N, CA, C and O of each residue as an XYZ file, in Angstrom:
456
protein
N      42.082     48.624     27.862
C      42.182     47.302     27.273
C      42.586     47.366     25.808
O      43.423     46.579     25.366
N      42.014     48.276     25.058
C      42.319     48.374     23.639
C      43.777     48.758     23.432
O      44.417     48.328     22.472
N      44.290     49.571     24.345
C      45.668     50.001     24.191
C      46.633     48.834     24.425
O      47.630     48.715     23.713
N      46.356     47.972     25.409
C      47.252     46.849     25.662
C      47.221     45.854     24.502
O      48.248     45.251     24.190
N      46.071     45.669     23.861
C      46.002     44.805     22.683
C      46.807     45.363     21.535
O      47.459     44.617     20.804
N      46.767     46.676     21.372
C      47.538     47.325     20.319
C      49.025     47.194     20.601
O      49.812     46.929     19.693
N      49.409     47.377     21.854
C      50.817     47.240     22.222
C      51.284     45.795     22.045
O      52.416     45.551     21.628
N      50.418     44.849     22.362
C      50.770     43.434     22.179
C      51.048     43.143     20.707
O      51.997     42.431     20.379
N      50.228     43.691     19.828
C      50.424     43.494     18.394
C      51.744     44.118     17.949
O      52.470     43.546     17.136
N      52.044     45.295     18.490
C      53.269     45.977     18.086
C      54.515     45.215     18.547
O      55.537     45.221     17.861
N      54.426     44.562     19.706
C      55.570     43.802     20.198
C      55.773     42.504     19.416
O      56.908     42.069     19.220
N      54.681     41.888     18.971
C      54.761     40.588     18.308
C      54.511     40.663     16.808
O      54.167     39.651     16.196
N      54.670     41.814     16.209
C      54.405     41.966     14.779
C      55.391     41.127     13.978
O      56.574     41.042     14.306
N      54.878     40.514     12.927
C      55.712     39.699     12.051
C      56.308     40.616     10.996
O      55.650     40.949     10.011
N      57.555     41.023     11.203
C      58.152     42.059     10.354
C      59.139     41.524      9.335
O      59.724     42.314      8.594
N      59.349     40.234      9.266
C      60.405     39.742      8.380
C      60.047     39.863      6.903
O      60.936     39.777      6.057
N      58.768     40.062      6.566
C      58.378     40.253      5.168
C      58.149     41.726      4.835
O      57.771     42.061      3.712
N      58.377     42.597      5.807
C      58.150     44.029      5.595
C      59.476     44.714      5.284
O      60.528     44.314      5.783
N      59.411     45.734      4.467
C      60.616     46.521      4.201
C      60.868     47.445      5.396
O      60.001     47.613      6.254
N      62.045     48.033      5.441
C      62.388     48.920      6.554
C      61.452     50.123      6.610
O      61.099     50.585      7.695
N      61.047     50.633      5.445
C      60.117     51.775      5.420
C      58.750     51.388      5.973
O      58.137     52.157      6.713
N      58.275     50.206      5.617
C      56.973     49.744      6.118
C      57.004     49.547      7.630
O      56.027     49.841      8.319
N      58.132     49.045      8.146
C      58.263     48.836      9.591
C      58.209     50.176     10.313
O      57.515     50.312     11.321
N      58.948     51.179      9.795
C      58.930     52.501     10.422
C      57.552     53.137     10.330
O      57.101     53.771     11.284
N      56.875     52.977      9.193
C      55.544     53.572      9.026
C      54.533     52.933      9.970
O      53.627     53.610     10.458
N      54.679     51.635     10.233
C      53.748     50.955     11.136
C      54.111     51.195     12.595
O      53.280     50.978     13.477
N      55.330     51.636     12.865
C      55.750     51.910     14.239
C      56.039     50.657     15.035
O      55.787     50.616     16.240
N      56.563     49.636     14.382
C      56.832     48.373     15.077
C      58.323     48.030     15.060
O      58.695     46.868     14.896
N      59.169     49.039     15.231
C      60.610     48.806     15.197
C      61.072     47.867     16.313
O      62.021     47.106     16.129
N      60.406     47.920     17.463
C      60.844     47.096     18.596
C      60.593     45.608     18.375
O      61.160     44.777     19.085
N      59.761     45.263     17.410
C      59.486     43.844     17.187
C      60.345     43.250     16.077
O      60.159     42.088     15.717
N      61.277     44.018     15.530
C      62.109     43.483     14.450
C      63.049     42.416     14.993
O      63.792     42.646     15.947
N      63.002     41.257     14.373
C      63.865     40.138     14.733
C      63.949     39.209     13.522
O      63.104     39.292     12.631
N      64.931     38.345     13.472
C      65.040     37.417     12.343
C      63.856     36.449     12.332
O      63.272     36.188     13.384
N      63.493     35.913     11.169
C      62.370     34.982     11.107
C      62.703     33.647     11.748
O      63.874     33.297     11.895
N      61.695     32.918     12.121
C      61.870     31.588     12.698
C      61.622     31.589     14.185
O      61.543     32.636     14.828
N      61.499     30.363     14.723
C      61.221     30.230     16.158
C      62.458     30.448     17.009
O      62.387     31.066     18.071
N      63.598     29.937     16.541
C      64.829     30.074     17.311
C      65.876     30.796     16.505
O      66.846     30.169     16.080
N      65.729     32.097     16.271
C      66.697     32.784     15.423
C      68.084     32.800     16.062
O      68.228     32.788     17.285
N      69.068     32.828     15.223
C      70.437     32.864     15.710
C      71.106     31.508     15.712
O      72.318     31.425     15.910
N      70.352     30.442     15.499
C      70.951     29.118     15.447
C      71.434     28.858     14.031
O      70.809     29.297     13.065
N      72.529     28.155     13.909
C      73.076     27.848     12.594
C      72.218     26.769     11.954
O      72.138     25.649     12.459
N      71.587     27.105     10.857
C      70.712     26.181     10.128
C      69.666     25.550     11.041
O      69.273     24.402     10.835
N      69.232     26.266     12.007
C      68.219     25.831     12.975
C      68.638     24.574     13.726
O      67.789     23.774     14.120
N      69.937     24.395     13.926
C      70.409     23.260     14.700
C      70.506     23.682     16.150
O      71.046     24.740     16.473
N      69.994     22.868     16.987
C      70.058     23.161     18.419
C      71.261     22.467     19.019
O      71.973     21.729     18.339
N      71.476     22.707     20.273
C      72.571     22.046     20.972
C      72.287     20.569     21.131
O      71.397     20.028     20.473
N      73.025     19.924     21.985
C      72.833     18.479     22.161
C      71.475     18.191     22.764
O      71.153     18.629     23.869
N      70.701     17.456     22.022
C      69.402     17.028     22.533
C      69.566     15.647     23.142
O      70.391     14.867     22.667
N      68.821     15.327     24.155
C      68.952     13.995     24.750
C      68.454     12.914     23.791
O      67.500     13.121     23.042
N      69.112     11.769     23.827
C      68.709     10.656     22.977
C      67.407     10.059     23.504
O      67.140     10.141     24.703
N      66.594      9.461     22.638
C      65.316      8.921     23.100
C      65.484      7.720     24.028
O      64.639      7.492     24.893
N      66.568      6.944     23.862
C      66.843      5.791     24.715
C      68.303      5.843     25.123
O      69.092      6.592     24.546
N      68.657      5.054     26.106
C      70.037      5.015     26.555
C      70.929      4.335     25.527
O      70.438      3.577     24.691
N      72.238      4.595     25.577
C      73.141      3.989     24.598
C      73.198      2.467     24.703
O      73.346      1.787     23.687
N      73.086      1.928     25.898
C      73.086      0.470     26.052
C      71.879     -0.172     25.397
O      71.990     -1.206     24.739
N      70.729      0.447     25.585
C      69.507     -0.071     24.976
C      69.603     -0.015     23.457
O      69.223     -0.962     22.768
N      70.111      1.094     22.944
C      70.224      1.219     21.490
C      71.244      0.226     20.932
O      71.039     -0.311     19.843
N      72.342     -0.030     21.654
C      73.331     -1.007     21.199
C      72.729     -2.406     21.193
O      72.946     -3.173     20.255
N      71.978     -2.740     22.231
C      71.339     -4.052     22.311
C      70.345     -4.250     21.173
O      70.314     -5.312     20.552
N      69.547     -3.249     20.901
C      68.588     -3.328     19.796
C      69.329     -3.429     18.464
O      68.905     -4.173     17.579
N      70.420     -2.696     18.313
C      71.209     -2.773     17.080
C      71.789     -4.159     16.857
O      71.744     -4.681     15.744
N      72.337     -4.762     17.919
C      72.853     -6.125     17.793
C      71.730     -7.102     17.465
O      71.924     -8.035     16.685
N      70.568     -6.892     18.052
C      69.420     -7.751     17.743
C      69.010     -7.646     16.287
O      68.725     -8.655     15.641
N      68.980     -6.433     15.774
C      68.603     -6.238     14.368
C      69.633     -6.887     13.448
O      69.265     -7.539     12.471
N      70.925     -6.713     13.754
C      71.973     -7.334     12.940
C      71.856     -8.855     12.999
O      72.033     -9.528     11.984
N      71.561     -9.401     14.174
C      71.393    -10.848     14.307
C      70.220    -11.374     13.502
O      70.328    -12.410     12.846
N      69.106    -10.672     13.548
C      67.921    -11.103     12.798
C      68.189    -11.037     11.300
O      67.837    -11.961     10.566
N      68.804     -9.962     10.844
C      69.106     -9.843      9.409
C      70.087    -10.939      8.984
O      69.916    -11.537      7.921
N      71.102    -11.206      9.792
C      72.050    -12.280      9.472
C      71.380    -13.636      9.421
O      71.655    -14.430      8.521
N      70.507    -13.911     10.372
C      69.771    -15.177     10.382
C      68.904    -15.303      9.138
O      68.866    -16.361      8.510
N      68.207    -14.226      8.780
C      67.341    -14.279      7.601
C      68.151    -14.477      6.320
O      67.697    -15.162      5.404
N      69.340    -13.888      6.246
C      70.190    -14.095      5.069
C      70.620    -15.550      4.990
O      70.564    -16.153      3.918
N      71.050    -16.121      6.107
C      71.448    -17.529      6.098
C      70.264    -18.435      5.785
O      70.413    -19.421      5.064
N      69.105    -18.114      6.314
C      67.919    -18.932      6.064
C      67.514    -18.835      4.599
O      67.047    -19.816      4.020
N      67.685    -17.680      4.003
C      67.351    -17.498      2.584
C      68.308    -18.298      1.700
O      67.895    -18.849      0.680
N      69.580    -18.362      2.086
C      70.566    -19.070      1.275
C      70.543    -20.575      1.506
O      71.105    -21.322      0.705
N      69.914    -21.036      2.570
C      69.866    -22.464      2.864
C      69.013    -23.172      1.821
O      68.096    -22.593      1.239
N      69.337    -24.423      1.606
C      68.552    -25.199      0.645
C      67.182    -25.503      1.226
O      66.990    -25.512      2.442
N      66.242    -25.750      0.340
C      64.900    -26.084      0.823
C      64.964    -27.417      1.555
O      65.702    -28.319      1.157
N      64.215    -27.533      2.589
C      64.228    -28.737      3.408
C      65.129    -28.616      4.618
O      65.086    -29.478      5.496
N      65.930    -27.592      4.695
C      66.786    -27.385      5.853
C      65.947    -26.787      6.970
O      65.332    -25.736      6.788
N      65.914    -27.444      8.127
C      65.108    -26.881      9.220
C      65.715    -25.576      9.750
O      66.919    -25.343      9.651
N      64.863    -24.757     10.302
C      65.306    -23.461     10.825
C      66.284    -23.628     11.979
O      67.146    -22.775     12.190
N      66.157    -24.724     12.727
C      67.080    -24.938     13.848
C      68.507    -25.163     13.348
O      69.461    -24.716     13.986
N      68.663    -25.854     12.208
C      70.004    -26.045     11.648
C      70.609    -24.721     11.194
O      71.802    -24.477     11.371
N      69.767    -23.868     10.605
C      70.250    -22.558     10.171
C      70.704    -21.748     11.380
O      71.728    -21.068     11.327
N      69.944    -21.822     12.463
C      70.309    -21.090     13.673
C      71.612    -21.624     14.261
O      72.441    -20.850     14.738
N      71.797    -22.952     14.228
C      73.043    -23.529     14.746
C      74.244    -23.073     13.921
O      75.296    -22.750     14.474
N      74.085    -23.049     12.596
C      75.177    -22.592     11.736
C      75.453    -21.114     11.978
O      76.604    -20.678     11.935
N      74.398    -20.344     12.232
C      74.558    -18.903     12.444
C      75.402    -18.606     13.674
O      76.173    -17.647     13.679
N      75.265    -19.422     14.723
C      76.045    -19.177     15.939
C      77.340    -19.983     15.965
O      78.128    -19.857     16.903
N      77.570    -20.824     14.928
C      78.832    -21.543     14.831
C      78.836    -22.914     15.461
O      79.913    -23.480     15.650
N      77.680    -23.487     15.801
C      77.629    -24.804     16.434
C      77.117    -25.890     15.503
O      77.000    -27.044     15.915
N      76.817    -25.555     14.285
C      76.249    -26.547     13.368
C      77.161    -26.824     12.198
O      78.146    -26.124     11.964
N      76.802    -27.871     11.466
C      77.535    -28.241     10.262
C      76.838    -27.607      9.069
O      75.657    -27.876      8.845
N      77.528    -26.773      8.296
C      76.873    -26.111      7.166
C      76.325    -27.088      6.135
O      75.396    -26.745      5.404
N      76.874    -28.288      6.060
C      76.414    -29.258      5.069
C      75.340    -30.182      5.626
O      74.942    -31.119      4.933
N      74.859    -29.966      6.827
C      73.920    -30.890      7.459
C      72.586    -30.963      6.737
O      71.983    -32.036      6.702
N      72.110    -29.899      6.174
C      70.800    -29.912      5.541
C      70.824    -30.269      4.077
O      69.777    -30.267      3.430
N      71.989    -30.577      3.533
C      72.087    -30.860      2.104
C      71.847    -32.342      1.836
O      71.934    -33.175      2.739
N      71.548    -32.649      0.596
C      71.318    -34.043      0.205
C      72.639    -34.806      0.243
O      73.638    -34.320     -0.287
N      72.668    -35.991      0.856
C      73.924    -36.743      0.934
C      74.415    -37.211     -0.435
O      75.623    -37.316     -0.647
N      73.490    -37.498     -1.380
C      73.912    -37.956     -2.704
C      74.686    -36.857     -3.430
O      75.716    -37.124     -4.048
N      74.199    -35.649     -3.356
C      74.851    -34.533     -4.035
C      76.205    -34.234     -3.401
O      77.135    -33.803     -4.082
N      76.309    -34.462     -2.115
C      77.563    -34.182     -1.439
C      78.622    -35.207     -1.849
O      79.791    -34.860     -2.016
N      78.218    -36.456     -2.011
C      79.169    -37.490     -2.394
C      79.667    -37.288     -3.824
O      80.836    -37.532     -4.124
N      78.769    -36.840     -4.701
C      79.158    -36.654     -6.094
C      80.224    -35.570     -6.233
O      81.154    -35.711     -7.027
N      80.096    -34.516     -5.481
C      81.009    -33.390     -5.617
C      82.247    -33.498     -4.766
O      83.179    -32.713     -4.946
N      82.295    -34.441     -3.844
C      83.438    -34.496     -2.936
C      84.596    -35.265     -3.566
O      84.395    -36.028     -4.511
N      85.783    -35.070     -3.057
C      86.966    -35.757     -3.573
C      87.011    -37.205     -3.098
O      87.606    -38.060     -3.754
N      86.381    -37.478     -1.957
C      86.431    -38.820     -1.385
C      85.691    -39.829     -2.255
O      86.058    -41.004     -2.273
N      84.673    -39.405     -2.967
C      83.876    -40.321     -3.777
C      84.617    -40.740     -5.036
O      84.262    -41.759     -5.629
N      85.611    -40.014     -5.463
C      86.316    -40.330     -6.715
C      87.308    -41.436     -6.552
O      87.977    -41.813     -7.514
């Protein structure tokens, strides 16, 4: 039993911090290998790993995130008093952008009032 434990240590010895002389003196030449879990990989990059979700699911979530951010930007730029439903209608192209504004201010700035 003691011999197999010693052999196990010799096979799995961590030699990357030892000099060549120390490795020979310890008798663990067979365990010499590059450091790290997956030696030989370029910058520890592995091959193609599977994506966590399918591409369709990720595209759908991406479009949802873009839609929410766009809605929030439009809602932030809307004047106070504009209902959220009007902002949503403008976001999808079915609403009037001037619907939530004050009619007095619109008449003052328009060419028709002059």
